LOSESE-996541 format. One record per residue (C-alpha): x, y, z. Coordinates in steps of 0.05 Angstrom, whole numbers, plus 5000, padded with zeros to 4 digits. Layout:
N
{pt {X, Y, Z}}
...
***
This chain:
687
{pt {8297, 6567, 4092}}
{pt {8360, 6571, 4129}}
{pt {8361, 6655, 4140}}
{pt {8300, 6646, 4172}}
{pt {8331, 6598, 4214}}
{pt {8388, 6644, 4226}}
{pt {8325, 6703, 4235}}
{pt {8293, 6658, 4281}}
{pt {8355, 6633, 4328}}
{pt {8371, 6708, 4336}}
{pt {8303, 6721, 4383}}
{pt {8304, 6646, 4408}}
{pt {8374, 6670, 4452}}
{pt {8327, 6714, 4503}}
{pt {8324, 6687, 4570}}
{pt {8253, 6660, 4592}}
{pt {8239, 6696, 4651}}
{pt {8204, 6648, 4708}}
{pt {8153, 6699, 4726}}
{pt {8125, 6704, 4651}}
{pt {8128, 6643, 4612}}
{pt {8126, 6633, 4548}}
{pt {8052, 6621, 4549}}
{pt {8033, 6683, 4578}}
{pt {7956, 6668, 4569}}
{pt {7945, 6623, 4617}}
{pt {7957, 6695, 4658}}
{pt {7911, 6738, 4633}}
{pt {7851, 6764, 4676}}
{pt {7791, 6736, 4637}}
{pt {7743, 6780, 4679}}
{pt {7778, 6847, 4653}}
{pt {7767, 6877, 4581}}
{pt {7820, 6898, 4535}}
{pt {7858, 6963, 4545}}
{pt {7876, 7001, 4477}}
{pt {7942, 7045, 4485}}
{pt {8008, 7068, 4454}}
{pt {8065, 7028, 4480}}
{pt {8126, 7065, 4509}}
{pt {8185, 7023, 4503}}
{pt {8250, 7032, 4540}}
{pt {8324, 7015, 4518}}
{pt {8315, 6954, 4563}}
{pt {8259, 6920, 4529}}
{pt {8213, 6930, 4577}}
{pt {8162, 6989, 4563}}
{pt {8086, 7021, 4591}}
{pt {8026, 7016, 4552}}
{pt {7999, 7090, 4554}}
{pt {7924, 7103, 4553}}
{pt {7886, 7173, 4547}}
{pt {7853, 7168, 4611}}
{pt {7870, 7120, 4668}}
{pt {7945, 7089, 4695}}
{pt {8003, 7065, 4669}}
{pt {8005, 6992, 4640}}
{pt {8074, 6954, 4655}}
{pt {8089, 6907, 4608}}
{pt {8155, 6864, 4608}}
{pt {8202, 6846, 4555}}
{pt {8177, 6778, 4548}}
{pt {8100, 6803, 4538}}
{pt {8116, 6852, 4480}}
{pt {8082, 6796, 4441}}
{pt {8120, 6825, 4368}}
{pt {8096, 6901, 4393}}
{pt {8142, 6959, 4374}}
{pt {8149, 7021, 4403}}
{pt {8098, 7077, 4386}}
{pt {8050, 7025, 4361}}
{pt {7978, 7029, 4391}}
{pt {7963, 6958, 4420}}
{pt {7907, 6918, 4465}}
{pt {7920, 6894, 4524}}
{pt {7898, 6842, 4579}}
{pt {7924, 6852, 4649}}
{pt {7949, 6805, 4688}}
{pt {7919, 6781, 4760}}
{pt {7922, 6833, 4811}}
{pt {7972, 6784, 4846}}
{pt {8020, 6783, 4800}}
{pt {8036, 6858, 4799}}
{pt {8094, 6889, 4829}}
{pt {8084, 6972, 4840}}
{pt {8040, 6983, 4792}}
{pt {7984, 6953, 4735}}
{pt {8019, 6898, 4689}}
{pt {7993, 6872, 4629}}
{pt {8005, 6827, 4557}}
{pt {8001, 6853, 4498}}
{pt {7943, 6822, 4461}}
{pt {7944, 6841, 4393}}
{pt {7972, 6911, 4352}}
{pt {7924, 6956, 4326}}
{pt {7967, 6997, 4289}}
{pt {8033, 7000, 4284}}
{pt {8067, 7066, 4279}}
{pt {8144, 7044, 4250}}
{pt {8147, 7043, 4174}}
{pt {8225, 7050, 4173}}
{pt {8277, 7043, 4221}}
{pt {8343, 7083, 4221}}
{pt {8404, 7051, 4247}}
{pt {8478, 7018, 4239}}
{pt {8476, 6958, 4189}}
{pt {8519, 6897, 4209}}
{pt {8535, 6856, 4156}}
{pt {8543, 6777, 4151}}
{pt {8560, 6742, 4086}}
{pt {8480, 6720, 4076}}
{pt {8444, 6764, 4112}}
{pt {8455, 6830, 4164}}
{pt {8417, 6865, 4212}}
{pt {8396, 6942, 4220}}
{pt {8404, 6958, 4296}}
{pt {8363, 7014, 4312}}
{pt {8393, 7082, 4335}}
{pt {8331, 7097, 4373}}
{pt {8350, 7056, 4432}}
{pt {8274, 7062, 4453}}
{pt {8264, 7015, 4388}}
{pt {8311, 6953, 4413}}
{pt {8279, 6915, 4355}}
{pt {8336, 6893, 4311}}
{pt {8308, 6888, 4227}}
{pt {8331, 6821, 4195}}
{pt {8355, 6841, 4120}}
{pt {8362, 6783, 4066}}
{pt {8423, 6792, 4022}}
{pt {8386, 6814, 3960}}
{pt {8358, 6878, 4012}}
{pt {8433, 6895, 4024}}
{pt {8425, 6963, 3973}}
{pt {8500, 6967, 3978}}
{pt {8513, 6984, 4049}}
{pt {8572, 6963, 4080}}
{pt {8589, 6945, 4153}}
{pt {8574, 7012, 4198}}
{pt {8535, 7051, 4147}}
{pt {8480, 7091, 4175}}
{pt {8410, 7067, 4134}}
{pt {8338, 7067, 4124}}
{pt {8306, 6998, 4123}}
{pt {8234, 6995, 4107}}
{pt {8198, 6939, 4154}}
{pt {8167, 6887, 4104}}
{pt {8148, 6835, 4164}}
{pt {8131, 6863, 4235}}
{pt {8166, 6820, 4290}}
{pt {8126, 6767, 4324}}
{pt {8147, 6739, 4392}}
{pt {8185, 6689, 4362}}
{pt {8229, 6729, 4299}}
{pt {8257, 6792, 4285}}
{pt {8226, 6845, 4240}}
{pt {8243, 6844, 4172}}
{pt {8259, 6895, 4120}}
{pt {8301, 6921, 4060}}
{pt {8348, 6975, 4054}}
{pt {8320, 7036, 4021}}
{pt {8360, 7088, 4026}}
{pt {8449, 7098, 4053}}
{pt {8438, 7163, 4097}}
{pt {8517, 7157, 4109}}
{pt {8587, 7110, 4101}}
{pt {8611, 7094, 4165}}
{pt {8666, 7152, 4200}}
{pt {8628, 7203, 4151}}
{pt {8632, 7273, 4170}}
{pt {8568, 7294, 4201}}
{pt {8535, 7234, 4194}}
{pt {8508, 7224, 4263}}
{pt {8467, 7298, 4249}}
{pt {8448, 7272, 4189}}
{pt {8421, 7201, 4217}}
{pt {8383, 7238, 4278}}
{pt {8354, 7285, 4217}}
{pt {8331, 7227, 4182}}
{pt {8306, 7188, 4237}}
{pt {8244, 7240, 4257}}
{pt {8222, 7229, 4184}}
{pt {8259, 7303, 4163}}
{pt {8292, 7314, 4103}}
{pt {8353, 7375, 4085}}
{pt {8330, 7376, 4016}}
{pt {8256, 7387, 3982}}
{pt {8213, 7351, 3936}}
{pt {8226, 7379, 3864}}
{pt {8160, 7402, 3852}}
{pt {8179, 7453, 3918}}
{pt {8233, 7473, 3885}}
{pt {8208, 7487, 3821}}
{pt {8146, 7525, 3851}}
{pt {8191, 7560, 3902}}
{pt {8254, 7579, 3842}}
{pt {8193, 7606, 3798}}
{pt {8163, 7650, 3855}}
{pt {8244, 7677, 3880}}
{pt {8256, 7710, 3801}}
{pt {8184, 7749, 3799}}
{pt {8204, 7818, 3805}}
{pt {8170, 7875, 3856}}
{pt {8118, 7911, 3809}}
{pt {8094, 7985, 3804}}
{pt {8031, 7964, 3816}}
{pt {8054, 7921, 3880}}
{pt {8096, 7977, 3904}}
{pt {8044, 8023, 3896}}
{pt {7989, 7991, 3945}}
{pt {8032, 7993, 3998}}
{pt {8066, 8029, 4041}}
{pt {8137, 8051, 4019}}
{pt {8191, 8053, 4060}}
{pt {8252, 8052, 4034}}
{pt {8271, 8111, 4051}}
{pt {8276, 8102, 4132}}
{pt {8328, 8082, 4167}}
{pt {8305, 8004, 4182}}
{pt {8365, 7952, 4194}}
{pt {8365, 7883, 4212}}
{pt {8401, 7857, 4274}}
{pt {8415, 7781, 4288}}
{pt {8475, 7724, 4289}}
{pt {8531, 7736, 4248}}
{pt {8523, 7670, 4213}}
{pt {8449, 7680, 4200}}
{pt {8416, 7679, 4133}}
{pt {8344, 7682, 4145}}
{pt {8334, 7746, 4167}}
{pt {8264, 7759, 4173}}
{pt {8253, 7822, 4224}}
{pt {8273, 7890, 4203}}
{pt {8266, 7948, 4259}}
{pt {8261, 8031, 4258}}
{pt {8249, 8080, 4318}}
{pt {8240, 8150, 4324}}
{pt {8232, 8201, 4373}}
{pt {8165, 8243, 4360}}
{pt {8158, 8317, 4372}}
{pt {8112, 8290, 4435}}
{pt {8167, 8248, 4468}}
{pt {8134, 8191, 4455}}
{pt {8182, 8134, 4409}}
{pt {8153, 8107, 4347}}
{pt {8175, 8035, 4341}}
{pt {8171, 8003, 4271}}
{pt {8172, 7922, 4268}}
{pt {8172, 7902, 4195}}
{pt {8164, 7830, 4180}}
{pt {8188, 7792, 4117}}
{pt {8128, 7792, 4070}}
{pt {8131, 7714, 4065}}
{pt {8056, 7707, 4044}}
{pt {8064, 7744, 3977}}
{pt {8112, 7683, 3957}}
{pt {8076, 7622, 3990}}
{pt {8011, 7615, 3967}}
{pt {7964, 7577, 4008}}
{pt {7957, 7503, 3998}}
{pt {7996, 7506, 3940}}
{pt {8057, 7457, 3943}}
{pt {8107, 7505, 3983}}
{pt {8050, 7514, 4034}}
{pt {8038, 7436, 4038}}
{pt {8112, 7429, 4051}}
{pt {8122, 7482, 4099}}
{pt {8059, 7467, 4139}}
{pt {8082, 7392, 4142}}
{pt {8153, 7414, 4170}}
{pt {8120, 7465, 4213}}
{pt {8187, 7502, 4232}}
{pt {8262, 7503, 4216}}
{pt {8305, 7459, 4263}}
{pt {8368, 7483, 4277}}
{pt {8427, 7428, 4298}}
{pt {8481, 7469, 4308}}
{pt {8517, 7458, 4247}}
{pt {8463, 7440, 4199}}
{pt {8395, 7476, 4193}}
{pt {8335, 7434, 4165}}
{pt {8296, 7495, 4136}}
{pt {8221, 7510, 4133}}
{pt {8225, 7540, 4067}}
{pt {8279, 7522, 4010}}
{pt {8336, 7567, 4015}}
{pt {8320, 7605, 3952}}
{pt {8273, 7636, 3994}}
{pt {8293, 7634, 4064}}
{pt {8355, 7666, 4050}}
{pt {8345, 7691, 3989}}
{pt {8286, 7743, 3963}}
{pt {8249, 7738, 4029}}
{pt {8315, 7754, 4070}}
{pt {8311, 7817, 4099}}
{pt {8384, 7836, 4065}}
{pt {8413, 7906, 4061}}
{pt {8408, 7945, 4008}}
{pt {8358, 7914, 3962}}
{pt {8278, 7922, 3963}}
{pt {8244, 7873, 4006}}
{pt {8169, 7866, 4012}}
{pt {8144, 7859, 4084}}
{pt {8085, 7870, 4142}}
{pt {8102, 7922, 4185}}
{pt {8066, 7935, 4256}}
{pt {8086, 8019, 4271}}
{pt {8071, 8027, 4334}}
{pt {8070, 8097, 4396}}
{pt {8107, 8080, 4455}}
{pt {8093, 8127, 4513}}
{pt {8157, 8136, 4560}}
{pt {8124, 8082, 4607}}
{pt {8120, 8026, 4556}}
{pt {8049, 8032, 4539}}
{pt {8033, 8019, 4470}}
{pt {7986, 8086, 4449}}
{pt {7967, 8074, 4384}}
{pt {7987, 8030, 4327}}
{pt {7987, 8007, 4253}}
{pt {7994, 7944, 4222}}
{pt {8001, 7949, 4150}}
{pt {8032, 7927, 4077}}
{pt {8106, 7959, 4066}}
{pt {8168, 7951, 4026}}
{pt {8235, 7965, 4057}}
{pt {8295, 7979, 4038}}
{pt {8363, 7953, 4102}}
{pt {8407, 8011, 4121}}
{pt {8453, 7956, 4151}}
{pt {8459, 7884, 4167}}
{pt {8483, 7885, 4237}}
{pt {8500, 7829, 4283}}
{pt {8483, 7830, 4363}}
{pt {8561, 7832, 4390}}
{pt {8567, 7900, 4349}}
{pt {8511, 7934, 4369}}
{pt {8526, 7906, 4441}}
{pt {8590, 7931, 4446}}
{pt {8567, 8008, 4415}}
{pt {8518, 8009, 4470}}
{pt {8555, 7966, 4529}}
{pt {8624, 7994, 4520}}
{pt {8618, 8057, 4469}}
{pt {8668, 8031, 4418}}
{pt {8691, 8085, 4379}}
{pt {8711, 8045, 4323}}
{pt {8642, 8017, 4307}}
{pt {8610, 8081, 4329}}
{pt {8650, 8114, 4271}}
{pt {8640, 8059, 4231}}
{pt {8557, 8056, 4238}}
{pt {8562, 8136, 4255}}
{pt {8497, 8149, 4203}}
{pt {8448, 8105, 4243}}
{pt {8492, 8109, 4316}}
{pt {8433, 8158, 4353}}
{pt {8381, 8116, 4318}}
{pt {8417, 8059, 4361}}
{pt {8414, 8104, 4428}}
{pt {8342, 8112, 4422}}
{pt {8327, 8040, 4408}}
{pt {8375, 8023, 4478}}
{pt {8335, 8063, 4507}}
{pt {8263, 8047, 4482}}
{pt {8286, 7975, 4498}}
{pt {8295, 7986, 4575}}
{pt {8227, 8026, 4584}}
{pt {8201, 7958, 4548}}
{pt {8237, 7905, 4592}}
{pt {8220, 7954, 4660}}
{pt {8147, 7950, 4645}}
{pt {8152, 7871, 4627}}
{pt {8180, 7863, 4691}}
{pt {8148, 7907, 4732}}
{pt {8080, 7864, 4707}}
{pt {8108, 7799, 4726}}
{pt {8132, 7775, 4665}}
{pt {8185, 7708, 4677}}
{pt {8252, 7720, 4646}}
{pt {8286, 7658, 4661}}
{pt {8364, 7670, 4644}}
{pt {8393, 7604, 4632}}
{pt {8466, 7594, 4606}}
{pt {8452, 7560, 4543}}
{pt {8508, 7516, 4517}}
{pt {8562, 7554, 4454}}
{pt {8591, 7492, 4420}}
{pt {8644, 7503, 4370}}
{pt {8658, 7445, 4319}}
{pt {8721, 7436, 4277}}
{pt {8704, 7422, 4207}}
{pt {8699, 7358, 4214}}
{pt {8641, 7367, 4262}}
{pt {8685, 7347, 4326}}
{pt {8668, 7398, 4380}}
{pt {8722, 7429, 4408}}
{pt {8694, 7473, 4454}}
{pt {8637, 7489, 4497}}
{pt {8631, 7553, 4532}}
{pt {8564, 7602, 4548}}
{pt {8520, 7628, 4491}}
{pt {8523, 7700, 4511}}
{pt {8459, 7739, 4517}}
{pt {8471, 7809, 4515}}
{pt {8443, 7879, 4505}}
{pt {8432, 7876, 4432}}
{pt {8397, 7811, 4441}}
{pt {8350, 7835, 4491}}
{pt {8333, 7896, 4452}}
{pt {8314, 7855, 4393}}
{pt {8275, 7810, 4436}}
{pt {8237, 7867, 4473}}
{pt {8209, 7891, 4405}}
{pt {8191, 7820, 4375}}
{pt {8149, 7812, 4444}}
{pt {8113, 7891, 4429}}
{pt {8107, 7874, 4360}}
{pt {8072, 7801, 4380}}
{pt {8025, 7830, 4431}}
{pt {8004, 7882, 4390}}
{pt {7982, 7841, 4328}}
{pt {7950, 7792, 4379}}
{pt {7910, 7835, 4415}}
{pt {7886, 7872, 4345}}
{pt {7858, 7819, 4313}}
{pt {7830, 7787, 4387}}
{pt {7779, 7850, 4387}}
{pt {7765, 7844, 4305}}
{pt {7739, 7767, 4322}}
{pt {7769, 7739, 4271}}
{pt {7801, 7667, 4264}}
{pt {7871, 7676, 4284}}
{pt {7935, 7631, 4313}}
{pt {7951, 7649, 4389}}
{pt {8015, 7628, 4428}}
{pt {7985, 7601, 4493}}
{pt {8013, 7587, 4562}}
{pt {7963, 7568, 4614}}
{pt {7984, 7572, 4686}}
{pt {8019, 7514, 4727}}
{pt {7983, 7461, 4767}}
{pt {7961, 7466, 4834}}
{pt {8010, 7409, 4850}}
{pt {8068, 7436, 4807}}
{pt {8056, 7501, 4865}}
{pt {8057, 7463, 4922}}
{pt {8120, 7424, 4906}}
{pt {8146, 7485, 4880}}
{pt {8133, 7518, 4948}}
{pt {8162, 7460, 4993}}
{pt {8229, 7460, 4940}}
{pt {8233, 7537, 4961}}
{pt {8224, 7533, 5034}}
{pt {8282, 7480, 5033}}
{pt {8325, 7548, 5009}}
{pt {8292, 7589, 5070}}
{pt {8253, 7625, 5011}}
{pt {8181, 7633, 5021}}
{pt {8138, 7631, 4960}}
{pt {8074, 7680, 4992}}
{pt {8022, 7651, 4936}}
{pt {7957, 7605, 4929}}
{pt {7970, 7558, 4901}}
{pt {7902, 7559, 4863}}
{pt {7918, 7621, 4839}}
{pt {7989, 7639, 4831}}
{pt {8018, 7699, 4795}}
{pt {8073, 7703, 4752}}
{pt {8095, 7764, 4796}}
{pt {8106, 7721, 4854}}
{pt {8145, 7671, 4816}}
{pt {8185, 7741, 4783}}
{pt {8199, 7766, 4855}}
{pt {8236, 7693, 4871}}
{pt {8283, 7689, 4808}}
{pt {8312, 7767, 4825}}
{pt {8321, 7749, 4909}}
{pt {8360, 7682, 4886}}
{pt {8397, 7724, 4817}}
{pt {8467, 7712, 4830}}
{pt {8462, 7668, 4889}}
{pt {8501, 7596, 4885}}
{pt {8431, 7567, 4867}}
{pt {8401, 7616, 4819}}
{pt {8405, 7563, 4759}}
{pt {8375, 7511, 4801}}
{pt {8321, 7555, 4826}}
{pt {8309, 7568, 4753}}
{pt {8306, 7497, 4729}}
{pt {8259, 7475, 4781}}
{pt {8216, 7540, 4772}}
{pt {8214, 7529, 4695}}
{pt {8190, 7449, 4708}}
{pt {8132, 7467, 4741}}
{pt {8105, 7505, 4682}}
{pt {8062, 7478, 4628}}
{pt {8089, 7470, 4559}}
{pt {8064, 7534, 4519}}
{pt {8031, 7519, 4456}}
{pt {7998, 7543, 4388}}
{pt {7915, 7556, 4381}}
{pt {7854, 7585, 4355}}
{pt {7831, 7608, 4430}}
{pt {7864, 7671, 4462}}
{pt {7879, 7636, 4536}}
{pt {7945, 7690, 4546}}
{pt {8020, 7680, 4557}}
{pt {8023, 7656, 4627}}
{pt {8100, 7657, 4633}}
{pt {8105, 7730, 4600}}
{pt {8041, 7756, 4645}}
{pt {8015, 7782, 4573}}
{pt {7935, 7770, 4561}}
{pt {7940, 7766, 4485}}
{pt {7993, 7737, 4452}}
{pt {8021, 7703, 4389}}
{pt {8089, 7688, 4339}}
{pt {8075, 7745, 4283}}
{pt {8156, 7763, 4278}}
{pt {8191, 7694, 4235}}
{pt {8149, 7673, 4181}}
{pt {8212, 7643, 4145}}
{pt {8219, 7600, 4207}}
{pt {8150, 7587, 4239}}
{pt {8093, 7566, 4198}}
{pt {8041, 7587, 4245}}
{pt {8073, 7663, 4230}}
{pt {8064, 7650, 4158}}
{pt {7994, 7625, 4179}}
{pt {7976, 7700, 4214}}
{pt {8010, 7739, 4160}}
{pt {7954, 7707, 4117}}
{pt {7902, 7728, 4161}}
{pt {7929, 7794, 4161}}
{pt {7937, 7813, 4094}}
{pt {7854, 7788, 4075}}
{pt {7845, 7831, 4129}}
{pt {7873, 7892, 4108}}
{pt {7851, 7884, 4039}}
{pt {7783, 7862, 4067}}
{pt {7777, 7791, 4039}}
{pt {7744, 7760, 4108}}
{pt {7687, 7745, 4075}}
{pt {7634, 7687, 4109}}
{pt {7659, 7634, 4064}}
{pt {7737, 7650, 4064}}
{pt {7725, 7663, 4151}}
{pt {7704, 7586, 4154}}
{pt {7763, 7570, 4110}}
{pt {7810, 7608, 4150}}
{pt {7789, 7573, 4211}}
{pt {7794, 7507, 4191}}
{pt {7866, 7528, 4167}}
{pt {7886, 7568, 4226}}
{pt {7860, 7489, 4268}}
{pt {7908, 7457, 4228}}
{pt {7968, 7500, 4232}}
{pt {7956, 7504, 4311}}
{pt {7956, 7434, 4323}}
{pt {8006, 7415, 4264}}
{pt {8061, 7470, 4294}}
{pt {8050, 7452, 4368}}
{pt {8070, 7381, 4351}}
{pt {8128, 7397, 4300}}
{pt {8154, 7448, 4359}}
{pt {8156, 7387, 4405}}
{pt {8196, 7352, 4355}}
{pt {8250, 7399, 4331}}
{pt {8267, 7420, 4410}}
{pt {8268, 7354, 4421}}
{pt {8318, 7346, 4359}}
{pt {8357, 7407, 4386}}
{pt {8370, 7371, 4445}}
{pt {8390, 7305, 4424}}
{pt {8438, 7340, 4390}}
{pt {8460, 7375, 4441}}
{pt {8467, 7325, 4482}}
{pt {8506, 7286, 4425}}
{pt {8557, 7326, 4417}}
{pt {8574, 7346, 4495}}
{pt {8586, 7282, 4497}}
{pt {8630, 7264, 4438}}
{pt {8668, 7332, 4476}}
{pt {8670, 7291, 4537}}
{pt {8700, 7230, 4510}}
{pt {8763, 7272, 4504}}
{pt {8769, 7286, 4572}}
{pt {8750, 7221, 4614}}
{pt {8795, 7208, 4681}}
{pt {8787, 7295, 4693}}
{pt {8762, 7324, 4758}}
{pt {8709, 7392, 4747}}
{pt {8671, 7426, 4803}}
{pt {8606, 7418, 4785}}
{pt {8537, 7441, 4824}}
{pt {8481, 7372, 4827}}
{pt {8417, 7393, 4777}}
{pt {8376, 7331, 4788}}
{pt {8365, 7278, 4833}}
{pt {8327, 7219, 4822}}
{pt {8324, 7146, 4849}}
{pt {8372, 7116, 4804}}
{pt {8421, 7169, 4802}}
{pt {8451, 7247, 4812}}
{pt {8455, 7291, 4754}}
{pt {8510, 7344, 4759}}
{pt {8521, 7399, 4707}}
{pt {8586, 7433, 4698}}
{pt {8590, 7504, 4694}}
{pt {8596, 7498, 4616}}
{pt {8528, 7465, 4618}}
{pt {8548, 7399, 4610}}
{pt {8508, 7348, 4652}}
{pt {8529, 7277, 4668}}
{pt {8501, 7226, 4719}}
{pt {8526, 7198, 4786}}
{pt {8487, 7136, 4790}}
{pt {8473, 7115, 4863}}
{pt {8504, 7043, 4858}}
{pt {8574, 7080, 4843}}
{pt {8571, 7123, 4912}}
{pt {8604, 7064, 4954}}
{pt {8611, 7102, 5026}}
{pt {8538, 7086, 5045}}
{pt {8470, 7062, 5016}}
{pt {8428, 7125, 4994}}
{pt {8352, 7122, 4985}}
{pt {8311, 7176, 4937}}
{pt {8270, 7236, 4980}}
{pt {8228, 7259, 4925}}
{pt {8194, 7316, 4954}}
{pt {8259, 7342, 4989}}
{pt {8304, 7331, 4926}}
{pt {8350, 7300, 4953}}
{pt {8395, 7238, 4966}}
{pt {8406, 7217, 5031}}
{pt {8460, 7153, 5065}}
{pt {8423, 7107, 5104}}
{pt {8474, 7100, 5160}}
{pt {8512, 7163, 5153}}
{pt {8462, 7204, 5142}}
{pt {8498, 7246, 5084}}
{pt {8461, 7275, 5034}}
{pt {8469, 7305, 4967}}
{pt {8411, 7358, 4946}}
{pt {8387, 7397, 4889}}
{pt {8435, 7457, 4885}}
{pt {8497, 7427, 4919}}
{pt {8565, 7434, 4904}}
{pt {8609, 7379, 4893}}
{pt {8669, 7357, 4855}}
{pt {8671, 7301, 4800}}
{pt {8704, 7249, 4752}}
{pt {8690, 7241, 4679}}
{pt {8684, 7164, 4677}}
{pt {8654, 7141, 4614}}
{pt {8616, 7185, 4555}}
{pt {8574, 7154, 4496}}
{pt {8550, 7202, 4443}}
{pt {8511, 7140, 4412}}
{pt {8477, 7135, 4484}}
{pt {8475, 7214, 4495}}
{pt {8508, 7205, 4563}}
{pt {8562, 7224, 4605}}
{pt {8575, 7183, 4664}}
{pt {8612, 7219, 4723}}
{pt {8635, 7193, 4796}}
{pt {8637, 7244, 4857}}
{pt {8712, 7253, 4883}}
{pt {8706, 7250, 4951}}
{pt {8741, 7324, 4977}}
{pt {8792, 7299, 5030}}
{pt {8795, 7332, 5092}}
{pt {8859, 7376, 5112}}
{pt {8898, 7351, 5167}}
{pt {8962, 7375, 5212}}
{pt {9003, 7336, 5168}}
{pt {8982, 7369, 5103}}
{pt {8991, 7436, 5130}}
{pt {9060, 7425, 5156}}
{pt {9075, 7405, 5083}}
{pt {9043, 7454, 5058}}
{pt {9085, 7507, 5096}}
{pt {9154, 7474, 5080}}
{pt {9136, 7469, 5010}}
{pt {9132, 7553, 5013}}
***
């Protein structure tokens, strides 16, 4: 009984706001029907109920009625005269709970404890009785299963089911991030057993006989130095007619992962591999992804090949898609190939003399393909990406810019060509398929972009209702090399829609491709694996009415789930990067850096440093004036001085704070002191 009182007291300390009394039913609008939506809470405790259609409804933290972030809730609107800026409401009841368990830090007392969620949107601490501690210690990161959900008067209650990592454990933050998103680095035992069994299967003579044998061909892989899941090999020849024969050979993962088996179910659930700096959450067990499926050098591997005859203008004039077997002649890395093609490195040329001529032809063809793609208007956002170097304790010791060199672009062009060719081939067959779709931007986004570019004196001569990517690409080329190149790239990217997977071939706006899919990475992306299954059924004449119906259902499910898991993976990767950047900047508090304003909001200015680290200057920290936000102009302006801070402006900042837990870095703008006569004299005397 005493524990219950302590639990209840934890919530009773909250101050009651005069506008939102403890009994909000008195303020409900009895004439308005209840509204159902999903609650999106903020770290401050208030939130918004998002409706499928209609305006978001503001919910004060005093009117949550025990609802947690992500819950589907029923809302009653407050009377209009109580609203401030938008509709406000009271949560009447929780329709469906979204949270079954919480990942967070354990705060331990003698008789009870609390788990404080790592997810700052979930500010509902979970009360834990002593008998449910499960050997967790103060500061450990744990998983707590909710046994009683919160009410307006009491915290949620739960029991600890897992200790993810001990306080101060190396890599603990990334482990917690993985687990908080419902992912696991390990696989269920039945999945591991199936993977192990399949990996031991020899390649039989019967299997070889039904495939095109390319083992004597010069096929190589080109990847990052640390990559272990090599899923694409390439080959190139110059034909007698002057055309090029490009082969893109992809690991035949579908040979080892049967549809609807335990391996397949787990792969679909994960949707993709997630790369979090020092850690990878793989889609498939390593015995497959780094073993039998990986196109390691000097061993036989089963593949699916897309062989394309390409003319001197970059047109694919003929192609074949077939099952094959290869034996990679070299495991190349991007930097070595780039040094050969860019710098004619003599030592590397001698080392790889057997494939040097092939590399030269590859470089030649890649440039032709890139030129053709750019002529069509394909967008190429050339952003600086962070390269975060961690020490043995996973502490960031250096943050720089990841190079995107000739070899990286070469492989990119070859994969784009194969993806486009495969998508077009299967579009005309008219069978179930998984396409990569990127829709054209909304009209209002292009109108905003035009206004933004006008502020830089740049004219975007397009009809906002029917913009073509080439017009946007012309702008990117126009600003290349200017101080505001990165900002224009950023704002243009924000005006784009997000790409997704679909069974409808609706084109890829950004690439300016009518047909496009993801075929080249089945080790780490489920849509590619699904596509391989479809291709093999077609090649082997297994597309019957009944199989087509089943494939259609599978393709739709794969498209939906893969789009969702991709967004989750991108969010996790950004979060891990922000965490490590904040951790790195903790060691630089008090230091001054040059930066560029990369974002402007009503509450602060984002500034990006040359190494991609981004922090915020809060408007209330600007003491020389009161600044207000001009949304359409991407700037803030001082009400008395008319001083302007706008997107793209160069500023000098001081690092004043960093919080890896919150994923935030705080900056302060350093006023630039104007030189005066005395300064010049002192400078002269110093010489």
